[in-house]
C-alpha positions as CSV (number, residue, x, y, z in Angstrom):
1,M,16.2,-7.9,32.7
2,Q,16.4,-8.8,29.0
3,P,17.6,-12.3,28.3
4,T,20.9,-12.6,26.4
5,L,22.5,-15.2,24.2
6,D,24.4,-16.5,27.3
7,A,21.3,-17.1,29.3
8,A,20.8,-20.8,30.1
9,P,18.7,-22.7,30.1
10,A,16.6,-20.8,27.6
11,A,12.9,-20.5,28.2
12,P,10.7,-22.1,25.5
13,A,9.6,-18.7,24.2
14,L,13.2,-17.3,24.0
15,D,14.4,-20.6,22.5
16,T,11.9,-20.3,19.7
17,L,12.7,-16.6,19.2
18,R,16.4,-17.4,18.8
19,H,16.4,-20.6,16.8
20,V,13.3,-20.1,14.6
21,F,13.3,-16.3,14.1
22,G,17.0,-15.6,14.7
23,Y,16.6,-12.8,17.3
24,P,18.8,-12.8,20.5
25,A,16.2,-11.1,22.7
26,F,12.7,-9.9,22.9
27,R,11.9,-6.2,22.5
28,G,9.8,-4.1,24.8
29,Q,6.7,-6.0,26.0
30,Q,7.0,-8.8,23.5
31,Q,8.1,-11.4,26.0
32,A,5.3,-10.5,28.5
33,I,2.7,-10.7,25.7
34,V,4.0,-14.0,24.3
35,E,4.0,-15.7,27.7
36,H,0.6,-14.3,28.6
37,V,-1.0,-15.7,25.4
38,A,1.0,-18.9,25.4
39,N,-0.4,-19.5,28.9
40,G,-4.0,-19.2,27.6
41,G,-4.7,-15.5,28.3
42,D,-6.6,-13.0,26.0
43,A,-4.7,-9.9,25.0
44,L,-5.2,-6.5,23.3
45,V,-1.9,-5.5,21.8
46,L,-1.3,-1.9,20.7
47,M,2.2,-1.6,19.2
48,P,3.6,0.6,16.5
49,T,4.2,-0.7,13.0
50,G,7.6,-2.3,13.0
51,G,7.5,-3.0,16.7
52,G,7.2,-6.8,16.2
53,K,3.5,-7.4,16.6
54,S,3.6,-10.6,14.5
55,L,5.9,-12.4,16.9
56,C,3.3,-11.8,19.7
57,Y,1.0,-14.4,18.1
58,Q,3.4,-16.4,16.0
59,I,5.5,-17.6,18.9
60,P,2.5,-18.6,21.1
61,S,1.1,-20.5,18.1
62,L,4.3,-22.5,18.0
63,L,4.4,-23.0,21.8
64,R,0.7,-24.1,22.2
65,E,-0.8,-27.4,20.9
66,G,-2.7,-27.0,17.7
67,C,-2.9,-24.4,14.9
68,G,-2.9,-20.7,15.4
69,I,-5.7,-19.1,13.3
70,V,-4.7,-15.6,12.2
71,V,-7.5,-13.3,10.9
72,S,-6.0,-10.9,8.4
73,P,-7.8,-8.4,6.1
74,L,-5.4,-8.4,3.2
75,I,-4.3,-11.1,0.7
76,A,-0.9,-9.5,0.2
77,L,-0.1,-9.7,4.0
78,M,-1.1,-13.3,4.2
79,Q,1.0,-14.4,1.3
80,D,4.1,-12.5,2.4
81,Q,3.9,-13.7,6.0
82,V,3.3,-17.3,5.0
83,S,6.2,-17.2,2.6
84,A,8.5,-15.8,5.3
85,L,7.3,-18.4,7.9
86,K,7.9,-21.3,5.5
87,L,11.5,-20.2,5.0
88,L,11.9,-20.4,8.7
89,G,10.6,-24.0,8.8
90,V,7.2,-23.1,10.1
91,R,4.2,-25.1,8.8
92,A,2.1,-22.1,7.6
93,A,-0.6,-21.7,5.0
94,F,-3.3,-19.2,4.0
95,L,-6.9,-19.5,2.7
96,N,-8.2,-16.8,0.4
97,S,-9.9,-16.2,-2.9
98,T,-6.7,-16.7,-4.9
99,L,-6.6,-20.5,-4.3
100,E,-8.1,-23.2,-6.4
101,L,-10.7,-25.5,-4.8
102,E,-8.2,-28.4,-4.9
103,H,-5.6,-26.4,-3.0
104,V,-8.2,-25.3,-0.4
105,S,-9.1,-28.9,0.2
106,V,-5.5,-29.8,0.8
107,I,-5.0,-27.0,3.4
108,E,-8.3,-27.9,5.2
109,R,-7.1,-31.5,5.5
110,E,-3.8,-30.4,6.9
111,L,-5.6,-28.3,9.5
112,L,-7.8,-31.2,10.6
113,E,-4.8,-33.6,10.7
114,G,-2.7,-31.3,12.8
115,E,-0.1,-30.6,10.1
116,L,-0.2,-26.8,10.4
117,D,1.3,-24.5,12.9
118,M,-0.4,-21.3,11.6
119,L,-3.3,-20.7,9.2
120,Y,-4.0,-17.2,7.9
121,V,-7.6,-16.5,6.8
122,A,-9.7,-13.5,5.8
123,P,-12.6,-12.5,8.1
124,E,-15.2,-13.1,5.4
125,R,-14.1,-16.8,5.1
126,L,-13.7,-17.2,8.8
127,M,-17.4,-16.4,9.3
128,T,-18.8,-18.9,6.7
129,P,-20.7,-21.9,8.2
130,R,-18.3,-24.2,6.4
131,F,-15.2,-22.8,8.0
132,Q,-16.9,-22.5,11.4
133,Q,-17.7,-26.2,11.2
134,L,-14.1,-26.9,10.2
135,L,-12.8,-25.0,13.2
136,G,-15.1,-27.1,15.5
137,Q,-13.3,-30.2,14.3
138,A,-9.7,-28.9,14.5
139,R,-7.3,-28.4,17.3
140,I,-6.9,-24.6,17.7
141,A,-4.0,-23.0,19.5
142,L,-5.2,-19.4,19.5
143,F,-7.1,-16.8,17.5
144,A,-5.1,-13.7,16.4
145,I,-7.1,-10.8,15.1
146,D,-4.7,-8.6,13.2
147,E,-5.5,-5.0,12.2
148,A,-8.1,-5.0,15.0
149,H,-8.9,-1.3,14.5
150,C,-10.9,-2.4,11.5
151,V,-13.7,-3.2,13.9
152,S,-14.2,0.5,14.8
153,Q,-16.9,2.4,12.9
154,W,-15.1,5.6,13.8
155,G,-11.8,4.4,12.3
156,H,-10.4,5.0,8.8
157,D,-10.2,1.3,7.9
158,F,-13.6,0.1,9.1
159,R,-14.4,-3.4,7.8
160,P,-18.0,-4.5,8.7
161,E,-17.2,-8.2,8.8
162,Y,-14.8,-7.5,11.7
163,I,-17.8,-6.8,14.0
164,Q,-18.9,-10.4,13.6
165,L,-15.6,-11.7,15.1
166,S,-17.2,-11.7,18.6
167,V,-18.5,-15.1,17.6
168,L,-15.0,-16.5,18.3
169,H,-15.4,-15.8,22.0
170,E,-19.0,-17.2,22.0
171,R,-18.1,-20.4,20.2
172,F,-14.6,-21.0,21.5
173,P,-14.6,-19.5,25.0
174,N,-11.5,-21.5,26.1
175,I,-9.2,-20.6,23.2
176,P,-7.1,-17.5,23.8
177,R,-7.6,-14.5,21.5
178,V,-5.1,-11.8,20.8
179,A,-6.2,-8.6,19.0
180,L,-3.4,-6.5,17.5
181,T,-3.3,-3.0,16.0
182,A,-0.8,-0.2,15.4
183,T,-3.4,2.6,15.3
184,A,-6.0,3.2,18.0
185,D,-6.9,6.2,20.0
186,N,-8.8,5.8,23.3
187,A,-12.3,5.7,21.6
188,T,-11.1,3.0,19.1
189,R,-9.5,0.9,21.8
190,A,-12.8,1.0,23.8
191,E,-14.7,-0.1,20.7
192,I,-12.3,-3.0,20.0
193,I,-12.7,-4.2,23.6
194,E,-16.5,-4.0,23.4
195,R,-17.1,-5.4,19.9
196,L,-14.6,-8.3,20.3
197,Q,-15.7,-9.0,23.9
198,L,-12.2,-8.5,25.3
199,Q,-13.3,-7.0,28.6
200,H,-11.2,-9.5,30.6
201,A,-8.2,-9.3,28.2
202,E,-4.9,-8.0,29.4
203,V,-4.1,-4.7,27.5
204,F,-0.5,-4.2,26.4
205,L,0.1,-0.6,25.3
206,S,3.5,0.1,23.9
207,S,4.8,3.5,23.1
208,F,3.5,4.8,19.7
209,D,6.9,6.5,19.1
210,R,8.8,5.5,16.0
211,P,12.1,7.3,16.8
212,N,13.7,6.3,13.5
213,I,11.2,8.3,11.5
214,R,11.8,11.9,10.8
215,Y,8.7,14.0,10.5
216,T,8.6,17.0,8.2
217,V,5.7,19.2,6.9
218,V,6.4,21.8,4.2
219,E,4.1,24.6,2.9
220,K,2.9,23.7,-0.6
221,D,4.7,25.7,-3.3
222,N,4.8,23.6,-6.5
223,P,4.4,20.4,-4.6
224,R,5.6,18.0,-7.4
225,K,8.9,19.8,-7.6
226,Q,9.2,19.9,-3.8
227,L,8.6,16.1,-3.8
228,L,11.2,15.5,-6.5
229,R,13.7,17.7,-4.6
230,F,13.1,15.8,-1.5
231,I,13.6,12.4,-3.2
232,R,16.7,13.5,-5.1
233,S,18.4,15.1,-2.1
234,T,17.5,12.4,0.5
235,H,16.3,9.2,-1.1
236,E,17.9,8.6,-4.4
237,G,17.5,4.9,-5.3
238,D,15.3,4.1,-2.2
239,S,11.9,2.5,-2.1
240,G,9.1,4.8,-1.0
241,I,5.3,5.5,-1.0
242,V,3.7,8.7,-2.2
243,Y,0.1,9.2,-1.2
244,C,-2.4,11.4,-3.1
245,L,-6.0,12.0,-2.5
246,S,-7.5,11.3,-5.9
247,R,-7.0,8.6,-8.5
248,K,-6.3,11.2,-11.2
249,K,-3.6,12.8,-9.2
250,V,-2.0,9.3,-8.5
251,E,-1.9,8.6,-12.2
252,E,-0.5,12.1,-13.1
253,T,2.1,12.1,-10.3
254,A,3.4,8.6,-11.2
255,K,3.7,9.5,-14.9
256,W,5.5,12.7,-14.0
257,L,8.0,10.9,-11.7
258,R,8.7,8.4,-14.4
259,G,9.3,11.2,-16.8
260,E,11.9,12.5,-14.3
261,G,13.7,9.1,-14.4
262,L,12.3,7.5,-11.2
263,N,10.9,4.0,-11.0
264,A,7.3,4.9,-10.0
265,Y,4.0,3.1,-10.5
266,P,0.4,4.1,-9.8
267,Y,-1.9,2.2,-7.4
268,H,-5.6,2.9,-6.7
269,A,-8.9,1.0,-6.6
270,G,-9.8,2.1,-10.2
271,L,-7.1,0.0,-11.7
272,D,-8.0,-3.5,-12.7
273,A,-6.9,-6.3,-10.3
274,E,-4.1,-7.6,-12.5
275,T,-2.5,-4.2,-12.9
276,R,-2.7,-3.5,-9.1
277,A,-1.2,-6.9,-8.4
278,T,1.6,-6.4,-10.9
279,H,2.5,-2.9,-9.5
280,Q,2.3,-4.2,-5.9
281,N,4.6,-7.1,-6.8
282,K,7.1,-4.8,-8.4
283,F,7.1,-2.7,-5.2
284,I,7.4,-5.5,-2.8
285,R,10.1,-7.5,-4.6
286,G,12.1,-4.6,-6.1
287,D,14.7,-2.1,-4.9
288,G,14.2,1.6,-5.4
289,V,10.5,1.3,-6.5
290,I,8.2,4.2,-5.7
291,M,4.5,3.5,-5.3
292,V,2.2,6.5,-5.9
293,A,-1.1,5.5,-4.4
294,T,-4.4,6.4,-2.7
295,V,-5.0,5.0,0.7
296,A,-6.2,1.9,-1.0
297,F,-2.6,0.8,-0.8
298,G,-0.5,-0.1,2.2
299,M,-2.3,-1.8,5.0
300,G,-0.7,-5.1,5.6
301,I,2.3,-4.4,3.3
302,D,5.2,-6.0,5.1
303,K,8.1,-4.5,3.2
304,P,10.6,-3.4,5.9
305,D,12.9,-1.3,3.7
306,V,10.5,1.5,2.7
307,R,12.7,4.5,3.4
308,F,10.2,7.2,3.0
309,V,6.4,8.0,2.9
310,A,5.4,11.2,1.3
311,H,2.0,12.9,1.3
312,L,1.1,15.3,-1.5
313,D,-2.4,15.8,0.1
314,L,-3.6,16.0,3.6
315,P,-4.8,12.6,5.0
316,K,-8.1,12.3,6.7
317,S,-6.9,12.1,10.3
318,L,-3.9,11.7,12.6
319,E,-4.7,8.0,12.9
320,A,-4.6,7.6,9.1
321,Y,-1.4,9.7,8.9
322,Y,0.3,7.7,11.7
323,Q,-0.6,4.4,10.1
324,E,0.5,5.5,6.6
325,T,3.8,7.0,7.7
326,G,4.3,3.9,9.8
327,R,4.9,2.0,6.6
328,A,8.4,3.6,6.5
329,G,11.3,2.1,8.3
330,R,9.8,-1.1,9.6
331,D,13.4,-2.4,9.9
332,S,14.2,0.4,12.4
333,L,16.7,2.1,10.1
334,P,16.4,5.9,9.5
335,S,13.4,6.9,7.4
336,N,11.4,9.9,6.5
337,A,7.7,11.0,6.7
338,W,7.3,14.1,4.5
339,M,4.2,16.0,3.8
340,A,3.3,19.0,1.6
341,Y,0.3,20.9,2.9
342,G,-1.7,23.9,2.1
343,L,-5.0,25.6,3.1
344,Q,-6.8,24.2,0.1
345,D,-6.2,20.7,1.5
346,L,-8.1,21.6,4.5
347,V,-10.9,23.1,2.4
348,L,-11.1,20.0,0.3
349,Q,-11.3,17.7,3.3
350,R,-14.0,19.8,4.9
351,E,-16.0,19.7,1.7
352,M,-15.7,15.9,1.6
353,I,-17.0,15.6,5.1
354,E,-19.9,17.9,4.6
355,Q,-21.0,16.4,1.3
356,S,-20.8,12.8,2.5
357,Q,-24.0,10.8,3.4
358,A,-22.6,10.0,6.9
359,P,-24.8,10.7,10.0
360,D,-24.3,14.0,11.7
361,E,-22.5,12.3,14.7
362,V,-20.0,10.7,12.3
363,K,-19.4,14.1,10.6
364,R,-18.8,15.7,14.0
365,V,-16.1,13.2,14.9
366,E,-14.5,13.5,11.4
367,R,-14.4,17.3,11.9
368,Q,-12.7,16.9,15.3
369,K,-10.1,14.5,13.7
370,L,-9.4,16.9,10.9
371,D,-8.9,19.7,13.4
372,A,-6.4,17.6,15.3
373,L,-4.5,16.9,12.1
374,L,-4.5,20.6,11.3
375,G,-3.0,21.2,14.7
376,Y,-0.2,18.8,13.9
377,C,0.5,20.5,10.6
378,E,0.6,23.9,12.2
379,A,2.5,22.8,15.3
380,P,4.8,25.6,16.5
381,A,7.1,23.1,18.2
382,C,8.1,19.4,18.2
383,R,5.7,17.4,15.8
384,R,6.3,14.1,17.6
385,E,5.0,15.6,20.9
386,V,1.8,16.6,19.1
387,L,1.4,13.2,17.4
388,L,2.1,11.2,20.6
389,R,-0.1,13.4,22.7
390,Y,-3.0,12.6,20.4
391,F,-2.6,8.9,21.3
392,G,-2.5,9.7,25.0
393,E,1.3,9.6,25.4
394,T,3.6,12.4,26.7
395,S,7.1,13.0,25.4
396,S,9.8,15.6,25.3
397,P,11.1,17.3,22.1
398,C,12.5,14.5,19.9
399,G,15.3,16.2,18.0
400,N,14.3,14.3,14.9
401,C,11.6,16.4,13.2
402,D,11.7,19.6,11.2
403,M,10.6,21.7,14.1
404,C,13.3,20.4,16.4
405,L,16.1,20.4,13.8
406,T,15.3,23.9,12.5
407,P,13.2,25.7,15.1
408,P,10.9,28.2,13.4
409,Q,11.3,31.9,13.7
410,T,8.3,33.9,14.9
411,W,7.1,37.4,14.3
412,D,4.6,39.7,15.8
413,A,1.7,39.3,13.4
414,S,-0.9,41.2,15.4
415,V,-1.4,43.9,12.9
416,A,-1.4,41.5,9.9
417,A,-3.9,39.3,11.8
418,Q,-6.2,42.4,12.3
419,Q,-5.9,43.2,8.6
420,A,-6.8,39.7,7.6
421,L,-9.8,39.5,10.1
422,S,-11.0,42.9,8.9
423,T,-10.8,41.8,5.3
424,I,-12.8,38.6,6.0
425,Y,-15.5,40.6,7.8
426,R,-15.7,43.5,5.3
427,S,-15.9,41.1,2.3
428,G,-18.8,39.2,3.8
429,Q,-17.2,36.1,5.4
430,R,-17.7,34.0,2.3
431,Y,-14.4,34.0,0.3
432,G,-11.4,31.7,0.2
433,A,-7.8,32.6,1.0
434,G,-6.8,33.3,-2.5
435,H,-9.4,36.1,-3.0
436,L,-8.7,37.6,0.4
437,I,-5.0,37.7,-0.3
438,D,-5.7,39.5,-3.6
439,I,-7.7,42.2,-1.7
440,L,-4.9,42.5,0.9
441,Q,-2.3,42.8,-1.8
442,G,-4.4,45.4,-3.8
443,R,-4.8,43.3,-6.9
444,E,-7.7,44.3,-9.2
445,T,-8.5,40.9,-10.4
446,P,-11.7,40.3,-12.3
447,K,-13.3,38.7,-9.2
448,V,-12.2,41.6,-7.0
449,V,-13.5,44.2,-9.4
450,E,-16.8,42.3,-10.1
451,R,-17.6,42.3,-6.4
452,G,-16.4,45.9,-5.9
453,H,-13.8,44.8,-3.3
454,Q,-11.2,47.3,-4.6
455,H,-13.3,49.9,-2.7
456,L,-12.9,48.1,0.7
457,T,-10.8,50.0,3.2
458,T,-8.5,47.0,3.6
459,F,-7.8,46.9,-0.2
460,G,-4.0,46.9,-0.6
461,I,-3.1,47.3,3.1
462,G,-1.2,44.0,3.3
463,K,1.4,44.6,0.6
464,A,4.2,44.4,3.2
465,V,3.5,40.7,3.7
466,S,4.3,38.1,0.9
467,D,1.5,35.9,-0.5
468,V,3.1,32.8,0.9
469,Q,3.3,34.3,4.4
470,W,-0.3,35.5,4.2
471,S,-1.3,31.9,3.3
472,S,0.7,30.5,6.2
473,L,-0.8,33.2,8.5
474,L,-4.4,32.3,7.6
475,R,-3.7,28.6,8.1
476,Q,-2.2,29.3,11.6
477,M,-5.3,31.4,12.4
478,V,-7.6,28.5,11.4
479,A,-5.5,26.1,13.4
480,Q,-5.8,28.3,16.5
481,G,-9.6,28.6,16.1
482,L,-9.6,32.3,15.3
483,I,-11.2,31.8,11.9
484,G,-13.3,28.9,10.5
485,V,-13.9,27.4,7.1
486,N,-17.4,26.9,5.7
487,E,-18.4,24.0,3.5
488,H,-17.5,26.0,0.3
489,G,-14.0,26.9,1.5
490,G,-14.9,30.5,2.6
491,L,-13.2,31.9,5.7
492,L,-15.3,33.3,8.5
493,L,-14.7,34.9,11.9
494,L,-15.0,32.9,15.1
495,E,-15.6,34.3,18.6
496,P,-12.0,33.8,19.9
497,C,-10.7,36.4,17.3
498,R,-12.4,39.3,19.0
499,P,-9.5,40.3,21.3
500,I,-7.1,40.4,18.3
501,L,-9.5,42.3,16.1
502,R,-9.9,44.9,18.8
503,G,-6.2,45.1,19.5
504,E,-6.5,43.7,23.0
505,A,-4.3,40.7,22.4
506,E,-1.2,40.0,20.3
507,F,-0.8,37.2,17.8
508,M,2.7,35.6,17.3
509,A,3.0,33.6,14.1
510,R,5.6,31.4,12.5
511,K,7.6,32.8,9.7
512,V,7.5,30.8,6.4
513,R,10.6,28.7,6.0
514,E,12.9,29.4,3.0
515,A,12.9,26.4,0.6
516,T,16.2,24.5,0.6
517,P,17.1,21.4,-1.4
518,G,17.4,19.1,1.6
519,G,16.6,21.3,4.5
520,A,15.4,19.8,7.7
521,T,14.2,16.8,5.8
522,S,17.6,15.4,5.2
523,V,18.3,12.2,7.0
524,R,21.4,10.1,7.1
525,K,21.3,7.1,4.7
526,E,20.6,3.8,6.3
527,I,24.0,2.5,5.1
528,E,27.0,4.8,5.3
529,F,30.0,3.5,3.5
530,E,33.4,4.1,4.9
531,S,35.2,3.1,1.7
532,D,34.7,1.8,-1.9
533,E,35.5,-1.6,-0.6
534,A,32.5,-1.5,1.8
535,R,30.3,-0.2,-0.9
536,A,31.4,-3.1,-3.2
537,L,30.7,-5.7,-0.5
538,W,27.2,-4.2,0.2
539,A,26.4,-4.5,-3.5
540,A,27.7,-8.1,-3.6
541,L,25.6,-9.1,-0.5
542,R,22.5,-7.5,-2.1
543,Q,23.1,-9.3,-5.4
544,C,23.4,-12.6,-3.5
545,R,20.1,-11.9,-1.7
546,R,18.4,-10.9,-5.0
547,K,19.5,-14.2,-6.6
548,L,18.3,-16.3,-3.7
549,A,15.0,-14.5,-3.6
550,E,14.4,-15.1,-7.3
551,E,15.2,-18.8,-6.9
552,N,12.8,-19.1,-4.0
553,N,10.2,-16.8,-5.6
554,V,9.9,-14.5,-2.6
555,P,10.7,-10.8,-2.0
556,A,14.3,-10.1,-1.2
557,Y,13.7,-8.9,2.3
558,I,12.2,-12.4,3.2
559,V,15.7,-13.9,2.6
560,F,17.4,-11.4,4.9
561,G,16.4,-7.8,5.7
562,D,18.7,-4.8,5.2
563,A,19.4,-4.7,8.9
564,T,20.9,-8.3,8.8
565,L,22.9,-7.5,5.7
566,K,24.2,-4.4,7.5
567,Q,25.5,-6.6,10.3
568,M,27.2,-8.9,7.7
569,L,28.9,-5.8,6.3
570,E,30.0,-4.5,9.7
571,R,31.0,-7.8,11.5
572,R,32.2,-9.9,8.5
573,P,31.4,-13.3,9.9
574,A,33.9,-16.0,8.8
575,S,31.9,-19.1,9.8
576,L,28.4,-20.4,10.2
577,A,28.8,-20.1,14.0
578,E,29.6,-16.4,13.7
579,M,26.8,-15.9,11.2
580,S,24.3,-17.5,13.6
581,E,25.0,-14.7,16.1
582,L,23.6,-12.1,13.7
583,S,20.1,-10.8,14.4
584,G,17.6,-12.3,11.9
585,V,19.6,-15.5,11.2
586,G,17.6,-18.4,12.6
587,D,18.5,-22.1,12.2
588,K,16.6,-22.7,9.0
589,K,17.9,-19.6,7.3
590,L,21.4,-20.4,8.4
591,E,21.1,-23.9,6.9
592,R,19.5,-22.6,3.7
593,Y,21.5,-19.5,3.0
594,G,24.5,-19.4,5.3
595,E,27.1,-20.9,3.0
596,E,26.2,-18.8,0.0
597,F,26.6,-15.6,2.0
598,L,29.9,-16.8,3.5
599,E,31.2,-17.5,0.0
600,V,30.4,-13.9,-0.9
601,L,32.2,-12.6,2.2
602,K,35.2,-14.9,1.7
603,G,35.5,-14.1,-2.0
604,H,35.3,-10.4,-1.2
605,A,38.1,-10.8,1.4
606,R,40.3,-12.5,-1.1
607,Q,39.7,-9.8,-3.7
608,Y,40.4,-6.9,-1.3
609,G,42.7,-8.7,1.1
């Protein structure tokens, strides 16, 4: 049974949750994890982004004697979490390359003298002889290894230095360790356990489902305009992330969105460090900022009010897709994961795999991961079922993805499939989709004429099917293993296609959706105003938050998240006691900010009373 505000006496963990972090009750397995680690047990925690992983080591760090050492791979995450913890009254600090030597010395002294509750540190620094010696002299409460999937060589975020973290178990066998990640299939979980020597750790596996995220995949047809239509119809004024595969496309897309009046900035590894930091700071601290980025951006970004994540290119795997889309809606309010996808995306990803210098075994695994992602994109039914099944979890249709909201129509594509397969075979099994469609449509393009393909018996037999439907049909046939893609993007026949080619089996295909401005991607806004009065109060609360954030030099969401402001809007607390009952309002934040927000609420009541 979940504890409530009336439970008495409160257990230490729940008391800390309420008074420090301002939450009335634990969610899911949080309480079991916190108590297990606080009592000295090792743990592997797999919990979706936005599920509250941080509390699983932050609260035990406060409950146990000594300082919690948090291993984190990204500077931005350290700085944000430490800023947030300090506002809660927690004695937190970080050590990374941005600090001057004098500041580093102060933090090291605080660690040795027991003046820190939590210290965030990069794995590279953790492994230095100097820091290891420092740890040997300090009182350590626990080790928390965040983003633990970075230890996996099969993963998309592999960090070599993470492999060395097994030394923590060897040097400090009696100090509990908790490894945490939001993204890990069965193979990655096994590798985390082996490399970090967590064979005796308790494994806490939460559902990977993010029910507040709506998943949508659209067929590419002028993807920039599709993206703009999606943002305009669904997320005007919201913060979001747009992922592109190349640095050039990132730059071009950000420039194009700015030309359309949107507040968009590029982010990729080719930009200088100062520009990247400036753009990231604008995104984290601002409202309505869109970051157009390669996958170099995002891991560790703690911004809870990202309302959408869009992909203009196919990601590398379902793990990467899950983690990237998980950066939307960390505050549990409605959010969107939108992707535009075409067959050329698949060809490009296959080329990247084949041309890489990776060993054959790695390439084999990457091909399997790409096939799984293709299966998701071409899913004939609920996308969430496909996504969760990949992580070993079963579910029923979600009612919150494009396939559930607008079930696809199907058609008997058996004849069309035979025509496509015959064209692939007769043209030599070496050409891409565009050339094959030209043959099927009977177009005498220079390439068709040069190769004499206008004389094929299949030339022009597919005019009854539109180009876009042919493209979709070919993708579906690839997804179902009927045709393959070679390293140059050419389509070729696979053994399972024989029954269809011979007319011994039928092939049912999805019809292409008609493009609509909002379509199945539309999602209710996170705040729905019942009146102009409510809209005005919301604006006043956000203005108060922005002012306090600037005064404290922190992102606005660290003062209070949108979910807390929404409660203020709905419940209109009239006293500090009433405000203390809101989720996200702990003792220190109540003391620091309570009166200012009460003044806004009282002033608004006088104006509209």
